[in-house]
N, C-alpha and C positions, 0 to 999 in steps of 0.2 A: 383474697381471692374474688376476682372480677367473673363472675359467669357470663359467656357469651351464647353459650348452649347449656341446654340444661344436663347434659351426660358428660363427668368429668371421669378419665382414668388416672389412678395413681399408683405405680407400680414399686415394690419393695426386692430388693434382692437378697435373700437366704444363701448363704453359701456355708458350706460343711469344712468347719477348721478341724474336724476329728480326726480318727484314724480309722473310723468303720462307716458305712454307708448312714445315711440317715434318711428317715423315714418320716413323711409328714402326713397327716389325716385330720379330720373333723375340723375343717377351715369352717370358720362361723363368724360372723360379722355381727355387731349390736346394732346395725340400723336396717330395718328391711329396705331401706333405699338403695342398699349395696349389694352387689353380686361380687363373689370373689372366685377368682381362676388361678390355680398354679399349672406350670409348664411341664412338672414333673414332679412326684411323690416321692420319689427314690432319688438322692442325690450322692453321689459318688465322693469319698475324701478329697478335697480341694476344688471341687467342683461347686456349682450354685445353679441356683433358680430363680426362676421371677414368680412373685405373687402378685396378680393384677386385682385391683379394684374397680369397679364401674360404679361410680357414685352418681345416684340421678339426684339433683339439685332444685327440681321444678319446686316451685313452693317453698323454699327453703332461704332463710336471709339470717345473717348474723353467725355468732359463732357455733359450731358444729364439732363436734368430736367422735370419732368411729374408732372402736376397738376391732382387729380381727384377732381372734383366738383359734389356735391349733394345737394339735397333740403331736411329739415328736416322741421318737426313742431314746430321750436325752433322761440323765438323773433327775430334773426337773420333772419332764413329764408335759406339762401343759405351759404353753407361751402365749405372749400377745405382742401385736403391735399397736401403736395408738396414732391417728391421724387427728391433728387439730386445726382447723382452716374456721377464716371469716368470709362469710359469703355477702356480698354488697349487690 
């Protein structure tokens, strides 16, 4: 990844493939350089939502990995998304 701007937006789609409403909460990232936003916390069956990360790459070079952790009303309870990038 080459950075022409210091702020990069990365989005994930989370789709509810279950039979009941999916509730997401406690979204946190592993890096203080990253903000996390979600379109909606309650997702109906068959529906989806965007999880957007705003990553500030200022003064960052080389490999970077960011975890996004959240709680959901699933059997597992805790979930995470991982982004790996190389900043040039």
